[in-house]
LUMTI-825555 format. One record per residue (C-alpha): residue number from 0; residue in three letters; chain; x negated, z negated, y negated. Coordinates in pm, 1 decimal, padded with zeros to 6 digits, always signed. Example, Ala and Ser with C-alpha at 12.3 -4.5 7.8 and 13.67 -1.06 7.14 Angstrom:
BEGIN
<0 "Ala" "A" <-01230.0 -00780.0 +00450.0>>
<1 "Ser" "A" <-01367.0 -00714.0 +00106.0>>
REM end
This chain:
BEGIN
<0 "Met" "A" <-03492.9 -00428.4 +00122.4>>
<1 "Asn" "A" <-03696.2 -00697.1 +00362.9>>
<2 "Ala" "A" <-03439.3 -00777.0 +00633.7>>
<3 "Asp" "A" <-03646.6 -01111.5 +00729.5>>
<4 "Phe" "A" <-03550.1 -01463.8 +00646.9>>
<5 "Thr" "A" <-03789.1 -01637.6 +00449.4>>
<6 "Ser" "A" <-03860.6 -02052.2 +00553.1>>
<7 "Glu" "A" <-03575.6 -02141.8 +00297.9>>
<8 "Glu" "A" <-03299.6 -01925.9 +00396.5>>
<9 "Leu" "A" <-03365.0 -02001.9 +00750.4>>
<10 "Ala" "A" <-03314.7 -02348.4 +00646.0>>
<11 "Phe" "A" <-02990.2 -02264.9 +00469.6>>
<12 "Gln" "A" <-02874.6 -02107.6 +00825.1>>
<13 "Gln" "A" <-02911.4 -02400.0 +01007.1>>
<14 "Glu" "A" <-02751.4 -02599.4 +00729.6>>
<15 "Val" "A" <-02456.8 -02373.5 +00789.7>>
<16 "Arg" "A" <-02470.4 -02393.9 +01156.3>>
<17 "Glu" "A" <-02469.0 -02808.1 +01145.7>>
<18 "Phe" "A" <-02178.6 -02777.8 +00887.5>>
<19 "Leu" "A" <-01961.7 -02554.5 +01091.1>>
<20 "Ala" "A" <-02031.4 -02778.6 +01441.5>>
<21 "Thr" "A" <-01943.3 -03127.5 +01268.6>>
<22 "Glu" "A" <-01678.4 -02988.5 +01013.8>>
<23 "Phe" "A" <-01468.4 -02743.5 +01128.2>>
<24 "Pro" "A" <-01184.9 -02918.7 +01335.2>>
<25 "Ala" "A" <-01219.9 -02956.4 +01727.3>>
<26 "Asp" "A" <-00862.0 -02829.4 +01734.6>>
<27 "Leu" "A" <-00882.6 -02509.8 +01491.4>>
<28 "Lys" "A" <-01194.5 -02445.0 +01744.7>>
<29 "Asp" "A" <-00999.4 -02474.6 +02061.7>>
<30 "Lys" "A" <-00746.3 -02242.9 +01922.7>>
<31 "Val" "A" <-00983.8 -01974.1 +01800.1>>
<32 "Asp" "A" <-01139.2 -01974.1 +02119.5>>
<33 "Asn" "A" <-00801.5 -01938.4 +02328.5>>
<34 "Asn" "A" <-00664.7 -01682.5 +02096.0>>
<35 "Ile" "A" <-00390.8 -01892.4 +01983.4>>
<36 "Arg" "A" <-00252.1 -01803.6 +01605.3>>
<37 "Leu" "A" <-00335.4 -02016.4 +01360.1>>
<38 "Thr" "A" <-00060.5 -02138.4 +01122.3>>
<39 "Lys" "A" <-00061.1 -02176.0 +00723.4>>
<40 "Asp" "A" <-00134.2 -02538.3 +00779.9>>
<41 "Asp" "A" <-00440.5 -02441.3 +00996.6>>
<42 "Met" "A" <-00570.0 -02190.8 +00772.8>>
<43 "Val" "A" <-00535.9 -02402.9 +00432.4>>
<44 "Arg" "A" <-00656.0 -02704.6 +00576.8>>
<45 "Trp" "A" <-00990.7 -02528.0 +00693.7>>
<46 "Gln" "A" <-01026.3 -02343.3 +00343.4>>
<47 "Lys" "A" <-00969.3 -02690.1 +00178.1>>
<48 "Ile" "A" <-01286.6 -02845.1 +00403.8>>
<49 "Leu" "A" <-01483.9 -02551.9 +00219.0>>
<50 "Phe" "A" <-01328.8 -02603.1 -00078.6>>
<51 "Ala" "A" <-01451.0 -03005.5 -00070.4>>
<52 "Lys" "A" <-01807.7 -02851.2 +00053.0>>
<53 "Gly" "A" <-01820.2 -02644.1 -00228.4>>
<54 "Trp" "A" <-01835.7 -02349.2 +00002.8>>
<55 "Ala" "A" <-01468.2 -02183.2 -00083.7>>
<56 "Ala" "A" <-01592.6 -01896.0 -00284.6>>
<57 "Pro" "A" <-01928.6 -01794.0 -00231.7>>
<58 "Ser" "A" <-01890.4 -01453.4 -00419.0>>
<59 "Trp" "A" <-01728.8 -01599.0 -00720.1>>
<60 "Pro" "A" <-02006.9 -01674.4 -01028.0>>
<61 "Glu" "A" <-02074.3 -02012.5 -01078.0>>
<62 "Glu" "A" <-01905.4 -02058.6 -01409.2>>
<63 "Tyr" "A" <-01547.7 -02012.9 -01205.4>>
<64 "Gly" "A" <-01693.9 -02255.2 -00888.8>>
<65 "Gly" "A" <-01871.4 -02026.1 -00713.7>>
<66 "Thr" "A" <-02156.5 -02143.1 -00510.7>>
<67 "Gly" "A" <-02444.1 -01928.9 -00683.5>>
<68 "Trp" "A" <-02592.3 -01836.7 -00364.4>>
<69 "Thr" "A" <-02811.8 -01514.3 -00327.1>>
<70 "His" "A" <-02682.4 -01210.3 -00143.0>>
<71 "Thr" "A" <-02888.1 -01295.2 +00144.6>>
<72 "Gln" "A" <-02728.8 -01655.2 +00173.1>>
<73 "Arg" "A" <-02398.7 -01508.2 +00149.8>>
<74 "His" "A" <-02472.7 -01287.0 +00423.6>>
<75 "Ile" "A" <-02613.2 -01564.1 +00648.4>>
<76 "Phe" "A" <-02303.3 -01785.2 +00569.4>>
<77 "Ala" "A" <-02054.3 -01506.3 +00637.8>>
<78 "Thr" "A" <-02264.3 -01404.0 +00958.4>>
<79 "Glu" "A" <-02239.2 -01765.5 +01098.5>>
<80 "Met" "A" <-01902.8 -01818.8 +01025.3>>
<81 "Gly" "A" <-01804.9 -01504.5 +01215.3>>
<82 "Leu" "A" <-02048.1 -01601.1 +01517.4>>
<83 "Tyr" "A" <-01869.6 -01968.2 +01512.2>>
<84 "Gly" "A" <-01524.2 -01806.7 +01510.4>>
<85 "Ala" "A" <-01425.0 -02012.0 +01177.8>>
<86 "Pro" "A" <-01187.7 -01787.7 +00988.6>>
<87 "Glu" "A" <-01297.0 -01689.2 +00627.9>>
<88 "Pro" "A" <-01035.7 -01778.5 +00374.0>>
<89 "Ile" "A" <-00737.5 -01568.1 +00314.6>>
<90 "Pro" "A" <-00872.3 -01256.4 +00100.0>>
<91 "Phe" "A" <-00564.9 -01198.4 -00104.4>>
<92 "Gly" "A" <-00624.4 -01487.8 -00346.1>>
<93 "Met" "A" <-00982.1 -01552.9 -00319.6>>
<94 "Lys" "A" <-01159.2 -01211.5 -00271.6>>
<95 "Met" "A" <-00902.3 -00943.7 -00414.8>>
<96 "Val" "A" <-00690.6 -01092.0 -00731.6>>
<97 "Ala" "A" <-00931.6 -01335.5 -00820.1>>
<98 "Pro" "A" <-01208.7 -01053.1 -00912.0>>
<99 "Val" "A" <-00954.3 -00899.3 -01126.9>>
<100 "Ile" "A" <-00822.2 -01182.8 -01328.7>>
<101 "Met" "A" <-01228.4 -01262.1 -01382.8>>
<102 "Ala" "A" <-01286.6 -00927.3 -01514.4>>
<103 "Tyr" "A" <-00953.7 -00857.9 -01680.5>>
<104 "Gly" "A" <-00753.4 -01136.1 -01740.3>>
<105 "Ser" "A" <-00719.4 -01305.8 -02060.1>>
<106 "Glu" "A" <-00901.4 -01643.1 -02082.2>>
<107 "Glu" "A" <-00562.7 -01850.4 -02053.2>>
<108 "Gln" "A" <-00502.2 -01655.8 -01739.2>>
<109 "Lys" "A" <-00804.1 -01763.1 -01597.1>>
<110 "Gln" "A" <-00769.7 -02111.5 -01694.8>>
<111 "Arg" "A" <-00412.4 -02115.7 -01519.5>>
<112 "Phe" "A" <-00488.4 -01932.3 -01207.5>>
<113 "Leu" "A" <-00836.1 -01956.9 -01088.3>>
<114 "Pro" "A" <-00862.8 -02328.0 -01019.1>>
<115 "Asp" "A" <-00559.3 -02324.1 -00799.3>>
<116 "Ile" "A" <-00696.0 -01992.9 -00606.2>>
<117 "Leu" "A" <-01064.6 -02190.5 -00556.7>>
<118 "Ala" "A" <-00860.5 -02499.6 -00415.8>>
<119 "Ser" "A" <-00623.4 -02320.0 -00196.3>>
<120 "Asn" "A" <-00321.0 -02490.4 -00371.9>>
<121 "Val" "A" <-00168.5 -02130.4 -00416.4>>
<122 "Trp" "A" <-00127.5 -01868.2 -00135.9>>
<123 "Trp" "A" <-00103.0 -01546.9 -00264.0>>
<124 "Cys" "A" <+00033.1 -01182.9 -00143.0>>
<125 "Gln" "A" <-00030.9 -00820.0 -00231.3>>
<126 "Gly" "A" <+00240.4 -00577.9 -00352.2>>
<127 "Tyr" "A" <+00082.9 -00260.5 -00326.6>>
<128 "Ser" "A" <+00209.4 -00022.4 -00060.3>>
<129 "Glu" "A" <+00576.2 +00116.8 -00093.4>>
<130 "Pro" "A" <+00767.8 +00299.5 +00155.5>>
<131 "Asn" "A" <+00703.2 +00664.6 +00020.4>>
<132 "Ala" "A" <+00346.5 +00542.5 -00139.2>>
<133 "Gly" "A" <+00134.6 +00449.4 +00084.0>>
<134 "Ser" "A" <-00196.5 +00653.4 +00111.7>>
<135 "Asp" "A" <-00061.9 +00816.8 -00211.9>>
<136 "Leu" "A" <-00054.7 +00478.7 -00396.9>>
<137 "Ala" "A" <-00003.8 +00626.6 -00737.5>>
<138 "Ser" "A" <+00340.9 +00731.6 -00664.2>>
<139 "Leu" "A" <+00478.6 +00415.9 -00650.6>>
<140 "Lys" "A" <+00840.8 +00377.4 -00755.7>>
<141 "Thr" "A" <+00875.1 -00003.7 -00854.1>>
<142 "Ser" "A" <+00942.2 -00048.2 -01186.7>>
<143 "Ala" "A" <+00888.9 -00278.7 -01442.2>>
<144 "Val" "A" <+01077.6 -00263.5 -01803.8>>
<145 "Arg" "A" <+00983.8 -00427.0 -02108.0>>
<146 "Asp" "A" <+01276.0 -00703.5 -02212.2>>
<147 "Gly" "A" <+01179.8 -00903.9 -02501.4>>
<148 "Asp" "A" <+00940.5 -01151.7 -02349.7>>
<149 "His" "A" <+00985.0 -01014.9 -01997.0>>
<150 "Tyr" "A" <+00934.6 -00703.4 -01792.1>>
<151 "Val" "A" <+01242.8 -00650.6 -01568.6>>
<152 "Val" "A" <+01080.3 -00543.8 -01180.0>>
<153 "Asn" "A" <+01309.7 -00326.4 -00937.6>>
<154 "Gly" "A" <+01213.5 -00171.5 -00643.0>>
<155 "Ser" "A" <+01002.9 -00261.3 -00290.3>>
<156 "Lys" "A" <+00686.2 -00313.9 -00150.2>>
<157 "Thr" "A" <+00604.1 -00265.3 +00245.4>>
<158 "Trp" "A" <+00333.7 -00347.6 +00479.1>>
<159 "Asn" "A" <+00287.8 -00718.8 +00289.6>>
<160 "Thr" "A" <+00075.7 -00895.9 +00475.4>>
<161 "Leu" "A" <+00172.6 -01267.3 +00544.9>>
<162 "Gly" "A" <+00371.0 -01269.4 +00241.1>>
<163 "Gln" "A" <+00639.7 -01505.4 +00401.7>>
<164 "Tyr" "A" <+00384.2 -01789.8 +00303.4>>
<165 "Ala" "A" <+00325.7 -01659.9 -00035.7>>
<166 "Asp" "A" <+00369.5 -01847.5 -00360.0>>
<167 "Trp" "A" <+00265.4 -01565.7 -00580.3>>
<168 "Ile" "A" <+00203.3 -01169.2 -00512.1>>
<169 "Phe" "A" <+00020.0 -00946.9 -00757.1>>
<170 "Cys" "A" <+00200.7 -00611.7 -00796.6>>
<171 "Leu" "A" <+00139.1 -00253.6 -00909.5>>
<172 "Val" "A" <+00456.8 -00168.1 -01118.5>>
<173 "Arg" "A" <+00511.7 +00153.9 -01340.3>>
<174 "Thr" "A" <+00560.6 +00126.8 -01708.7>>
<175 "Asp" "A" <+00577.6 +00444.5 -01774.9>>
<176 "Asn" "A" <+00773.8 +00744.8 -01616.2>>
<177 "Thr" "A" <+00635.9 +01000.0 -01888.8>>
<178 "Ala" "A" <+00242.5 +00951.9 -01840.2>>
<179 "Lys" "A" <+00064.8 +01115.7 -01510.0>>
<180 "Lys" "A" <+00118.3 +00882.4 -01240.2>>
<181 "Gln" "A" <-00205.2 +00713.0 -01250.3>>
<182 "Glu" "A" <-00185.8 +00601.2 -01609.9>>
<183 "Gly" "A" <+00167.4 +00465.4 -01596.1>>
<184 "Ile" "A" <+00095.2 +00197.6 -01379.6>>
<185 "Ser" "A" <+00046.4 -00221.1 -01464.1>>
<186 "Phe" "A" <-00091.5 -00494.4 -01285.7>>
<187 "Leu" "A" <+00147.5 -00781.8 -01257.9>>
<188 "Leu" "A" <+00145.0 -01119.5 -01117.7>>
<189 "Ile" "A" <+00480.8 -01242.8 -00994.9>>
<190 "Asp" "A" <+00588.8 -01605.4 -00896.1>>
<191 "Met" "A" <+00758.4 -01553.4 -00547.3>>
<192 "Lys" "A" <+01028.8 -01807.5 -00631.6>>
<193 "Thr" "A" <+01165.8 -01610.4 -00906.5>>
<194 "Pro" "A" <+01572.4 -01523.9 -00850.6>>
<195 "Gly" "A" <+01604.3 -01183.3 -00728.3>>
<196 "Ile" "A" <+01305.1 -01150.9 -00475.5>>
<197 "Thr" "A" <+01395.6 -01098.5 -00098.8>>
<198 "Val" "A" <+01148.6 -01127.0 +00192.8>>
<199 "Lys" "A" <+01233.9 -00916.1 +00482.3>>
<200 "Pro" "A" <+01007.2 -00960.6 +00795.1>>
<201 "Ile" "A" <+00864.1 -00635.5 +01000.1>>
<202 "Val" "A" <+00806.2 -00803.5 +01342.4>>
<203 "Leu" "A" <+00517.5 -00663.1 +01535.2>>
<204 "Leu" "A" <+00412.3 -00590.6 +01909.1>>
<205 "Asp" "A" <+00311.1 -00917.3 +01956.1>>
<206 "Gly" "A" <+00652.6 -01068.8 +01837.5>>
<207 "Phe" "A" <+00503.4 -01196.8 +01512.0>>
<208 "Pro" "A" <+00615.7 -01094.5 +01161.4>>
<209 "Glu" "A" <+00281.5 -01045.4 +01008.4>>
<210 "Val" "A" <+00360.6 -00806.3 +00741.4>>
<211 "Asn" "A" <+00699.8 -00822.6 +00552.2>>
<212 "Glu" "A" <+00889.6 -00589.8 +00289.4>>
<213 "Val" "A" <+00953.4 -00746.8 -00008.9>>
<214 "Phe" "A" <+01254.5 -00643.1 -00260.5>>
<215 "Phe" "A" <+01271.6 -00693.0 -00607.9>>
<216 "Asp" "A" <+01644.8 -00681.0 -00779.4>>
<217 "Asp" "A" <+01652.9 -00735.1 -01145.4>>
<218 "Val" "A" <+01346.1 -00982.1 -01124.6>>
<219 "Arg" "A" <+01243.6 -01132.5 -01466.5>>
<220 "Val" "A" <+00853.9 -01175.7 -01489.2>>
<221 "Pro" "A" <+00751.3 -01322.7 -01838.1>>
<222 "Ala" "A" <+00492.0 -01058.2 -02008.9>>
<223 "Glu" "A" <+00213.9 -01309.8 -01981.9>>
<224 "Asn" "A" <+00194.8 -01249.7 -01641.5>>
<225 "Leu" "A" <+00080.3 -00872.4 -01714.0>>
<226 "Ile" "A" <-00326.0 -00854.6 -01639.7>>
<227 "Gly" "A" <-00517.0 -00666.9 -01903.6>>
<228 "Glu" "A" <-00322.3 -00369.2 -02105.3>>
<229 "Glu" "A" <+00007.2 -00223.6 -01992.3>>
<230 "Asn" "A" <-00046.0 +00123.0 -01818.3>>
<231 "Lys" "A" <-00421.8 +00037.9 -01720.0>>
<232 "Gly" "A" <-00321.1 -00095.9 -01358.9>>
<233 "Trp" "A" <-00419.4 +00181.2 -01162.0>>
<234 "Thr" "A" <-00810.3 +00085.2 -01314.0>>
<235 "Tyr" "A" <-00791.1 -00259.8 -01204.7>>
<236 "Ala" "A" <-00681.9 -00159.2 -00887.2>>
<237 "Lys" "A" <-00950.3 +00051.4 -00783.2>>
<238 "Val" "A" <-01171.5 -00257.6 -00874.1>>
<239 "Leu" "A" <-00982.1 -00448.4 -00623.4>>
<240 "Leu" "A" <-00950.6 -00203.1 -00378.3>>
<241 "Thr" "A" <-01324.9 -00160.7 -00344.3>>
<242 "His" "A" <-01372.4 -00546.7 -00306.5>>
<243 "Glu" "A" <-01086.6 -00518.5 +00008.0>>
<244 "Arg" "A" <-01269.3 -00228.0 +00170.5>>
<245 "Thr" "A" <-01611.5 -00372.1 +00194.9>>
<246 "Asn" "A" <-01431.3 -00691.3 +00304.8>>
<247 "Ile" "A" <-01228.7 -00489.7 +00577.1>>
<248 "Ala" "A" <-01588.9 -00413.9 +00699.3>>
<249 "Gly" "A" <-01570.6 -00709.5 +00910.9>>
<250 "Val" "A" <-01994.4 -00717.1 +01037.5>>
<251 "Pro" "A" <-01970.8 -01101.3 +01128.2>>
<252 "Arg" "A" <-01642.4 -01049.1 +01332.0>>
<253 "Ser" "A" <-01770.0 -00738.5 +01539.8>>
<254 "Lys" "A" <-02076.4 -00912.3 +01615.2>>
<255 "Arg" "A" <-01855.6 -01211.3 +01804.0>>
<256 "Arg" "A" <-01671.3 -00962.6 +01960.5>>
<257 "Leu" "A" <-01970.4 -00779.1 +02075.1>>
<258 "Asp" "A" <-02073.3 -01049.6 +02237.2>>
<259 "Ala" "A" <-01754.8 -01108.9 +02393.3>>
<260 "Leu" "A" <-01761.8 -00727.4 +02521.5>>
<261 "Lys" "A" <-02099.8 -00805.7 +02708.8>>
<262 "Arg" "A" <-01983.3 -01126.8 +02877.1>>
<263 "Leu" "A" <-01677.9 -00934.9 +02990.9>>
<264 "Ala" "A" <-01893.3 -00629.0 +03105.4>>
<265 "Glu" "A" <-02107.2 -00868.2 +03311.0>>
<266 "Glu" "A" <-01767.7 -01056.3 +03454.4>>
<267 "Thr" "A" <-01612.8 -00732.2 +03592.0>>
<268 "Glu" "A" <-01680.0 -00586.7 +03897.8>>
<269 "Asp" "A" <-01700.3 -00222.4 +03975.9>>
<270 "Gly" "A" <-01565.3 -00216.0 +04306.4>>
<271 "Phe" "A" <-01889.9 -00160.1 +04458.1>>
<272 "Gly" "A" <-02090.9 -00494.7 +04476.6>>
<273 "Lys" "A" <-02180.9 -00464.4 +04107.8>>
<274 "Thr" "A" <-02043.1 -00545.0 +03754.1>>
<275 "Met" "A" <-01996.6 -00307.4 +03461.7>>
<276 "Ala" "A" <-02258.5 -00392.6 +03246.4>>
<277 "Asp" "A" <-02507.9 -00236.3 +03562.3>>
<278 "Asn" "A" <-02284.0 +00105.2 +03466.0>>
<279 "Pro" "A" <-02538.5 +00315.7 +03309.6>>
<280 "Ser" "A" <-02231.5 +00498.3 +03110.3>>
<281 "Ile" "A" <-02124.7 +00176.0 +02977.7>>
<282 "Gln" "A" <-02468.1 +00005.3 +02890.4>>
<283 "Gln" "A" <-02487.3 +00321.9 +02665.7>>
<284 "Arg" "A" <-02131.2 +00248.6 +02489.8>>
<285 "Ile" "A" <-02259.8 -00074.6 +02430.0>>
<286 "Ala" "A" <-02591.6 +00002.5 +02295.9>>
<287 "Glu" "A" <-02429.6 +00268.1 +02062.7>>
<288 "Met" "A" <-02205.4 +00004.0 +01926.7>>
<289 "Glu" "A" <-02483.6 -00226.0 +01870.9>>
<290 "Ile" "A" <-02692.0 -00003.6 +01679.7>>
<291 "Glu" "A" <-02401.2 +00105.1 +01480.8>>
<292 "Leu" "A" <-02322.6 -00229.3 +01388.7>>
<293 "Gln" "A" <-02676.5 -00318.7 +01297.6>>
<294 "Ala" "A" <-02659.6 +00000.8 +01070.6>>
<295 "Leu" "A" <-02336.8 -00114.9 +00919.9>>
<296 "Glu" "A" <-02522.1 -00488.8 +00850.7>>
<297 "Tyr" "A" <-02782.2 -00326.0 +00660.4>>
<298 "Ser" "A" <-02581.0 -00145.0 +00451.7>>
<299 "Glu" "A" <-02329.2 -00403.7 +00386.9>>
<300 "Leu" "A" <-02644.1 -00616.2 +00293.5>>
<301 "Arg" "A" <-02741.8 -00340.3 +00036.7>>
<302 "Ser" "A" <-02387.1 -00361.1 -00129.5>>
<303 "Leu" "A" <-02425.8 -00746.8 -00142.6>>
<304 "Ala" "A" <-02750.5 -00709.2 -00354.7>>
<305 "Ala" "A" <-02590.6 -00468.5 -00544.6>>
<306 "Leu" "A" <-02309.9 -00748.9 -00653.7>>
<307 "Ser" "A" <-02561.4 -01013.1 -00690.4>>
<308 "Val" "A" <-02711.8 -00835.2 -01007.2>>
<309 "Gly" "A" <-02347.4 -00770.3 -01161.1>>
<310 "Lys" "A" <-02248.0 -00464.2 -01038.3>>
<311 "Ala" "A" <-01901.6 -00379.6 -00868.8>>
<312 "Pro" "A" <-01886.9 -00199.5 -00538.3>>
<313 "Gly" "A" <-01896.5 +00140.6 -00546.5>>
<314 "Pro" "A" <-01806.3 +00437.6 -00331.1>>
<315 "Glu" "A" <-02028.3 +00261.9 -00042.5>>
<316 "Ser" "A" <-01727.4 +00039.6 +00005.8>>
<317 "Ser" "A" <-01558.5 +00341.6 +00155.0>>
<318 "Ile" "A" <-01840.3 +00376.9 +00365.8>>
<319 "Leu" "A" <-01852.0 +00044.5 +00509.3>>
<320 "Lys" "A" <-01428.7 +00034.4 +00540.5>>
<321 "Ile" "A" <-01464.2 +00359.5 +00779.6>>
<322 "Val" "A" <-01738.6 +00248.2 +01006.5>>
<323 "Gly" "A" <-01635.4 -00080.9 +01030.0>>
<324 "Thr" "A" <-01264.8 +00011.1 +01091.1>>
<325 "Glu" "A" <-01402.2 +00270.5 +01369.0>>
<326 "Leu" "A" <-01638.4 +00052.5 +01504.2>>
<327 "Ala" "A" <-01374.0 -00201.7 +01589.8>>
<328 "Gln" "A" <-01151.5 +00018.1 +01722.2>>
<329 "Ala" "A" <-01438.0 +00144.2 +01969.3>>
<330 "Met" "A" <-01471.1 -00197.8 +02056.3>>
<331 "Asp" "A" <-01062.5 -00261.1 +02119.3>>
<332 "Glu" "A" <-01078.8 +00065.9 +02367.2>>
<333 "Met" "A" <-01375.3 -00075.5 +02577.4>>
<334 "Phe" "A" <-01195.8 -00417.7 +02608.6>>
<335 "Leu" "A" <-00907.3 -00211.7 +02742.1>>
<336 "Glu" "A" <-01102.1 -00041.4 +02960.7>>
<337 "Leu" "A" <-01283.0 -00311.3 +03121.0>>
<338 "Ser" "A" <-00956.8 -00508.9 +03132.8>>
<339 "Gly" "A" <-00791.8 -00275.2 +03355.7>>
<340 "Tyr" "A" <-00472.2 -00381.1 +03504.7>>
<341 "Ser" "A" <-00520.7 -00673.5 +03382.0>>
<342 "Ser" "A" <-00434.7 -00588.8 +03002.3>>
<343 "Leu" "A" <-00094.1 -00481.3 +03110.2>>
<344 "Pro" "A" <+00111.4 -00856.9 +03108.0>>
<345 "Phe" "A" <+00278.3 -00937.6 +02816.8>>
<346 "Val" "A" <+00317.0 -01295.4 +02726.9>>
<347 "Pro" "A" <+00376.8 -01340.9 +02344.8>>
<348 "Glu" "A" <+00427.7 -01710.4 +02378.6>>
<349 "Gln" "A" <+00074.1 -01768.6 +02504.1>>
<350 "Phe" "A" <-00073.2 -01713.5 +02161.1>>
<351 "Glu" "A" <+00141.8 -01989.0 +01997.5>>
<352 "Ala" "A" <+00037.8 -02346.0 +02028.3>>
<353 "Glu" "A" <+00332.4 -02485.8 +02175.6>>
<354 "Phe" "A" <+00293.3 -02259.1 +02521.2>>
<355 "Glu" "A" <+00279.8 -02491.0 +02830.5>>
<356 "Gly" "A" <+00194.6 -02210.4 +03116.5>>
<357 "Glu" "A" <-00132.4 -02032.4 +03189.7>>
<358 "Arg" "A" <-00350.2 -01892.0 +02946.7>>
<359 "Leu" "A" <-00421.2 -01567.6 +02978.1>>
<360 "Gly" "A" <-00834.5 -01569.9 +02890.5>>
<361 "Pro" "A" <-00943.2 -01361.6 +02559.1>>
<362 "Gly" "A" <-01034.5 -01038.7 +02584.1>>
<363 "Ser" "A" <-00999.5 -00963.7 +02952.1>>
<364 "Thr" "A" <-00609.0 -00984.1 +02971.9>>
<365 "Asn" "A" <-00293.8 -00941.5 +02764.9>>
<366 "Ala" "A" <-00534.7 -01041.4 +02431.5>>
<367 "Ala" "A" <-00709.6 -00707.8 +02464.2>>
<368 "Ala" "A" <-00372.6 -00532.7 +02451.4>>
<369 "Leu" "A" <-00219.4 -00676.1 +02159.6>>
<370 "Thr" "A" <-00529.0 -00640.2 +01949.2>>
<371 "Tyr" "A" <-00581.0 -00300.0 +02035.9>>
<372 "Phe" "A" <-00221.1 -00202.7 +01919.1>>
<373 "Asn" "A" <-00258.0 -00436.2 +01616.5>>
<374 "Asn" "A" <-00611.2 -00281.2 +01499.5>>
<375 "Arg" "A" <-00453.6 +00066.8 +01501.7>>
<376 "Lys" "A" <-00388.3 -00049.4 +01113.4>>
<377 "Leu" "A" <-00761.2 -00078.2 +01032.2>>
<378 "Ser" "A" <-00808.8 +00255.1 +00964.6>>
<379 "Ile" "A" <-00510.1 +00305.8 +00738.3>>
<380 "Phe" "A" <-00487.9 -00019.9 +00564.6>>
<381 "Gly" "A" <-00730.3 -00062.1 +00223.6>>
<382 "Gly" "A" <-00665.2 +00341.8 +00187.0>>
<383 "Ser" "A" <-00653.4 +00564.0 +00504.7>>
<384 "Asn" "A" <-01017.2 +00670.2 +00633.4>>
<385 "Glu" "A" <-00916.8 +01002.4 +00551.6>>
<386 "Ile" "A" <-00875.8 +00907.8 +00152.5>>
<387 "Gln" "A" <-01193.3 +00750.3 +00187.3>>
<388 "Arg" "A" <-01370.2 +01044.3 +00305.8>>
<389 "Asn" "A" <-01275.1 +01203.6 +00001.8>>
<390 "Ile" "A" <-01383.3 +00944.4 -00206.4>>
<391 "Ile" "A" <-01732.6 +00991.3 -00075.8>>
<392 "Cys" "A" <-01710.4 +01347.3 -00085.5>>
<393 "Lys" "A" <-01630.9 +01335.2 -00457.0>>
<394 "Ala" "A" <-01815.8 +01050.2 -00605.6>>
<395 "Val" "A" <-02123.4 +01093.5 -00349.9>>
<396 "Leu" "A" <-02158.7 +01428.8 -00233.5>>
<397 "Gly" "A" <-02021.4 +01581.6 -00554.8>>
<398 "Leu" "A" <-01777.1 +01845.8 -00402.0>>
REM end
């Protein structure tokens, strides 16, 4: 694989940079740079700007509204977005359920759902994990019983990210209790406005309900919302999870954070007239992170190259997920160490746009602590890293 950009790719890189500089709203840039939480309207507004440009779904086939970019162009775009701080589109619709609909949905379902996902007219959320079915997802209990032209759904889902904003949820449901647990699961699309659905927030340490519990009480779902065949949902779910794990690697985001980490080391005094950036131990750890990040980037490029010729993400997505999440957590730990006592204050209001006090700068104060705690989930969601190592052992090493 040639890692050098061609003149055309360099021109594309410059085009992306100019687009971000002129089209990413200044108020959103200020929020990102100051660690202020983006609202739903903020995120949708930016996604619609990308849609208007034709850049909302780089990974989609052109026939459904994708860009037709090469894997290198997609890598350049994601990298520039990450370095600039522009958030990627919310993945649940664009990168998770859409590929499943494209691969296994009917033509009617594609026409019904994909245009609104592309235009960010509809917000999707995920209904996979349950209180007693997380890492062992195949043990899920939420049931869907066929009743004429509908399924009647009962049960609950948990760790539902940003479900309080969602218009639709894609769910794994059990449609056969007699088969092996992986073979009795179906993939169902459910309108969140349907009677019988209750969303209960789970408030995290930063005071924000990022995740939720979702309860289904005799929820009637049209049978036409079943994706593919009944009891084949586990097959579809595995395809979705490989896309999710590839996205979790977060190379562009880690590049931006590594730059911030270097700046913090240069600004933090060591108490002996030097900065922490002069400390050999700190230098070594940052160098190791940079090397690991570059290796992760090349691995991600190989995965993108495979996707560009029509292959689905394979077990390499598990490698990306493990390395990407553990690298992000290693950065979190160093942010805390360099911040020292400054990471102790807890002022959750500073992450809201209405806050009028003195903001504690990103990275050097309580933003480091909150990010550290929030990012402990990275090695769990999308399939725990222990499970990913099992997948690698079976699919790659043949053990």
